[in-house]
C-alpha positions in Angstrom: -8.9 -4.4 -40.6 -9.1 -3.9 -36.8 -11.6 -4.6 -34.1 -11.4 -3.2 -30.6 -13.2 -4.0 -27.4 -12.9 -3.6 -23.7 -13.0 -7.0 -22.1 -13.5 -7.5 -18.4 -14.0 -10.8 -16.6 -17.6 -11.4 -15.8 -18.1 -11.0 -12.1 -21.4 -12.3 -10.7 -23.3 -10.2 -8.3 -22.5 -11.2 -4.7 -25.1 -10.1 -2.1 -22.6 -10.7 0.7 -20.1 -8.3 -0.8 -21.7 -5.2 0.7 -21.9 -6.8 4.1 -18.2 -7.7 4.0 -17.4 -4.2 2.9 -19.4 -2.7 5.8 -17.8 -5.1 8.3 -14.3 -4.2 7.0 -15.1 -0.5 7.2 -16.3 -0.9 10.8 -13.2 -2.9 11.9 -10.9 -0.3 10.3 -12.8 2.6 12.0 -12.5 1.0 15.5 -8.8 0.3 14.9 -8.2 3.8 13.6 -9.9 5.4 16.6 -7.8 3.4 19.0 -4.5 4.0 17.2 -5.2 7.7 16.5 -6.1 8.4 20.1 -2.9 6.8 21.3 -0.8 8.6 18.7 -1.9 11.9 20.3 -1.1 10.6 23.8 2.3 9.3 22.7 3.3 12.6 21.1 2.3 14.4 24.3 4.1 11.8 26.4 7.3 12.2 24.4 7.5 15.9 25.3 6.2 15.5 28.9 8.8 12.7 29.7 11.5 14.1 27.4 11.7 10.8 25.4 13.0 10.9 21.9 12.3 7.2 21.6 8.6 7.8 22.3 8.6 10.5 19.6 10.2 8.2 17.2 7.7 5.5 18.0 5.0 8.0 17.5 6.3 8.6 14.0 6.0 4.9 13.4 2.5 4.9 14.9 1.7 7.6 12.4 2.3 5.0 9.7 -0.4 2.9 11.3 -2.9 5.8 11.4 -2.1 6.7 7.8 -2.4 3.0 6.7 -5.7 2.6 8.5 -7.0 5.9 7.2 -6.0 5.1 3.6 -7.6 1.6 3.9 -10.8 3.1 5.3 -11.0 5.9 2.7 -10.1 3.5 -0.1 -13.2 1.5 0.9 -15.5 4.4 1.2 -14.3 6.8 -1.5 -13.2 4.1 -3.8 -16.7 2.7 -3.8 -18.0 5.8 -5.6 -18.9 5.1 -9.2 -17.1 6.5 -12.2 -18.5 9.6 -13.9 -17.9 11.8 -16.9 -15.2 13.7 -15.1 -13.4 10.7 -13.4 -13.8 7.8 -15.7 -11.7 5.5 -13.5 -13.7 6.6 -10.4 -11.9 7.6 -7.2 -9.8 4.5 -6.6 -6.5 6.3 -7.1 -7.2 8.4 -4.0 -5.5 5.5 -2.1 -2.3 6.1 -4.0 -2.3 9.9 -3.6 -2.8 9.5 0.1 0.0 6.9 0.4 2.4 9.2 -1.4 1.6 12.0 1.0 2.1 9.6 3.9 5.5 8.6 2.6 6.7 12.2 2.3 5.4 13.0 5.8 7.2 10.0 7.3 10.5 11.0 5.7 10.2 14.4 7.4 9.4 12.8 10.8 12.3 10.3 10.5 14.8 12.9 9.5 13.7 15.1 12.4 14.1 12.3 14.9 17.5 11.3 13.5 18.7 15.0 13.7 17.4 15.3 17.3 19.1 12.0 18.2 22.5 13.4 17.1 22.0 16.4 19.4 21.1 14.0 22.3 24.3 12.1 21.8 26.3 15.4 22.0 24.3 16.8 24.9 22.5 14.0 26.8 19.3 14.9 28.6 17.5 13.2 31.5 14.6 10.9 30.5 11.6 10.0 32.8 11.9 6.3 32.2 8.8 5.4 34.3 6.4 7.6 32.3 8.2 6.4 29.1 7.6 2.8 30.1 3.9 3.3 30.9 3.2 5.0 27.6 5.0 2.3 25.7 3.1 -0.5 27.5 -0.2 1.2 26.7 1.0 1.5 23.1 1.8 -2.2 22.9 -1.7 -3.1 24.3 -3.3 -0.8 21.6 -1.3 -2.6 18.9 -2.3 -6.0 20.1 -6.0 -5.0 20.2 -5.8 -3.5 16.7 -4.1 -6.6 15.4 -6.8 -8.8 16.9 -9.5 -6.7 15.2 -7.8 -6.7 11.8 -6.8 -10.4 11.9 -10.4 -11.5 11.2 -10.4 -9.8 7.8 -6.8 -9.7 6.6 -7.2 -12.8 4.5 -10.1 -11.5 2.5 -9.0 -7.9 2.0 -5.7 -6.5 0.7 -6.5 -3.2 2.5 -7.0 -4.9 5.8 -3.9 -7.0 5.3 -1.8 -4.0 4.6 -3.1 -2.2 7.7 -2.5 -5.4 9.8 1.1 -5.6 8.7 1.6 -1.9 9.6 0.3 -2.5 13.1 2.4 -5.6 13.5 5.5 -3.7 12.6 4.7 -0.9 15.0 4.3 -3.5 17.8 8.0 -4.2 17.4 8.7 -0.5 17.8 6.7 -0.5 21.1 8.6 -3.5 22.4 11.9 -1.6 21.5 10.7 1.5 23.5 9.7 -0.8 26.5 13.2 -2.4 26.5 14.9 1.0 26.3 12.8 2.3 29.2 13.6 -0.7 31.4 17.4 -0.3 30.6 17.2 3.4 31.5 15.2 2.7 34.6 17.7 0.2 36.1 21.0 1.6 34.7 20.4 5.4 34.4 22.0 5.4 31.0 20.1 8.1 29.3 21.7 7.8 25.9 19.8 4.5 25.4 16.8 6.7 24.5 18.4 8.2 21.4 19.7 4.8 20.4 16.2 3.3 20.5 15.0 6.4 18.6 17.6 5.9 15.8 16.8 2.2 15.7 13.1 2.9 15.1 13.9 5.6 12.6 16.1 3.3 10.6 13.4 0.7 10.7 10.8 3.1 9.3 12.9 4.7 6.6 13.4 1.7 4.3 9.7 0.9 4.5 8.9 4.5 3.8 11.2 4.5 0.7 9.5 1.3 -0.6 6.1 2.9 -0.1 7.1 6.1 -2.0 8.8 4.0 -4.8 5.7 1.9 -5.3 3.2 4.9 -5.2 5.4 6.8 -7.7 5.4 3.7 -10.0 1.6 3.6 -9.9 1.3 7.4 -10.6 3.7 7.1 -13.5 1.6 4.2 -14.8 4.6 1.9 -14.8 4.4 -1.9 -15.0 3.3 -3.1 -11.6 5.9 -4.5 -9.2 6.4 -8.2 -9.5 5.0 -8.4 -13.1 7.1 -8.9 -16.2 6.0 -7.4 -19.5 7.8 -10.2 -21.3 5.8 -12.8 -19.4 2.5 -11.0 -20.3 3.5 -10.9 -24.0 4.5 -14.6 -24.0 1.2 -15.6 -22.4 -0.7 -13.7 -25.1 1.3 -15.3 -27.9 0.5 -18.8 -26.5 -3.2 -18.3 -27.2 -4.2 -20.2 -30.3 -4.8 -17.9 -33.3 -2.6 -15.1 -32.1 0.2 -14.4 -34.6 1.7 -11.4 -32.9 1.3 -8.8 -30.2 2.4 -5.2 -30.0 1.5 -1.8 -28.4 1.4 -3.7 -25.1 0.9 -1.6 -22.0 0.2 -2.8 -18.4 -0.4 -0.4 -15.5 -2.4 -0.1 -12.3 -4.9 2.4 -11.0 -4.4 1.2 -7.4 -2.1 -1.2 -5.7 -4.4 -4.1 -6.4 -6.1 -3.2 -9.7 -4.3 -3.8 -13.0 -5.2 -2.9 -16.5 -3.8 -3.8 -19.9 -4.1 -2.6 -23.5 -2.7 -4.5 -26.5 -2.9 -5.0 -30.2 -3.0 -8.6 -31.4 -2.5 -10.0 -34.9 -5.0 -12.7 -36.1 -5.7 -14.4 -39.4 -8.4 -12.8 -41.6 -10.6 -15.9 -41.3 -10.2 -16.3 -37.6 -12.9 -15.8 -35.0 -11.5 -12.5 -33.6 -14.2 -12.3 -30.9 -13.4 -15.7 -29.5 -9.6 -15.1 -29.6 -10.1 -11.8 -27.8 -12.1 -13.5 -25.1 -9.4 -16.2 -24.7 -6.6 -13.6 -24.3 -8.6 -11.6 -21.7 -9.3 -14.9 -19.8 -5.6 -15.8 -19.8 -4.6 -12.3 -18.6 -7.1 -12.5 -15.8 -6.0 -16.0 -14.8 -2.3 -15.6 -15.0 -1.8 -12.0 -13.8 -5.1 -10.9 -12.2 -5.5 -8.2 -14.8 -9.2 -7.3 -14.4 -9.5 -4.8 -17.2 -8.1 -5.5 -20.7 -8.5 -3.4 -23.8 -7.7 -5.7 -26.7 -7.6 -4.7 -30.4 -7.4 -7.3 -33.1 -5.8 -6.7 -36.4 -5.6 -8.8 -39.6 -2.8 -6.7 -41.1 0.0 -4.6 -39.4 -1.0 -1.0 -38.6 2.0 0.2 -40.6 1.1 3.8 -40.5 2.0 4.0 -36.8 4.3 1.0 -36.6 7.3 3.0 -35.3 5.2 4.0 -32.2 4.3 0.4 -31.3 6.3 -1.9 -29.1 
């Protein structure tokens, strides 16, 4: 005998939620306009002043623009309801955009590193004053964006991720400023490709982590930081559960986890109550917001080899 149900934690309606979402969207839009405008200016400046460091920092600034865009679209597109064609809604758009962002950043970083090698072989003059001015403006933009995002980073994972991206780019701007000052007072032009390589090497590991995590979500792997053994042990600790199998945990987005599992209960047990307790434990211990739990009073032997 089996019983199956989808169990989701009961979330009370919150009238302030829409206001918070609107406020977060507005903050992200302002930060995106500031950062996006400066990204264009920095790319232009890198060619005008012949600075590879500026171009490398622009590649890093691109991560900020992408992060802000993803966060903004995740709020707006992700709010669309599920339908008969997209039963999980549009929330996975965030992951697809992040994967595209990671691939683009790899291309930018590889290009910058390739150009840096050429600059070491054949140094080119750099207009340090213009490089310094652009970098200082970039630092100011970073600080303003950080101030905007700070107000909402503790209540929104999207805002927190964008805040951390801008914070990291601020370090890149400081590196370009330091490089421009050294070139300005020493005339050593190969400092420019050194700064560019430093920024590129700073971006690449973070880009790899982003690509790794998005691939894990798209492959419906167990979310990072979560142990399937711990989930199984938590389920088995619920009174009335005699066994658990066919356990799967995956995520639709970076902050939305789902679970499906078969649990064995006694024939005279209150299956509905046990199912509710398991769902509550999963929500409390692992923030799993959607659990599909099937109860069984006898092993489903006909498909047992398929179950884990």
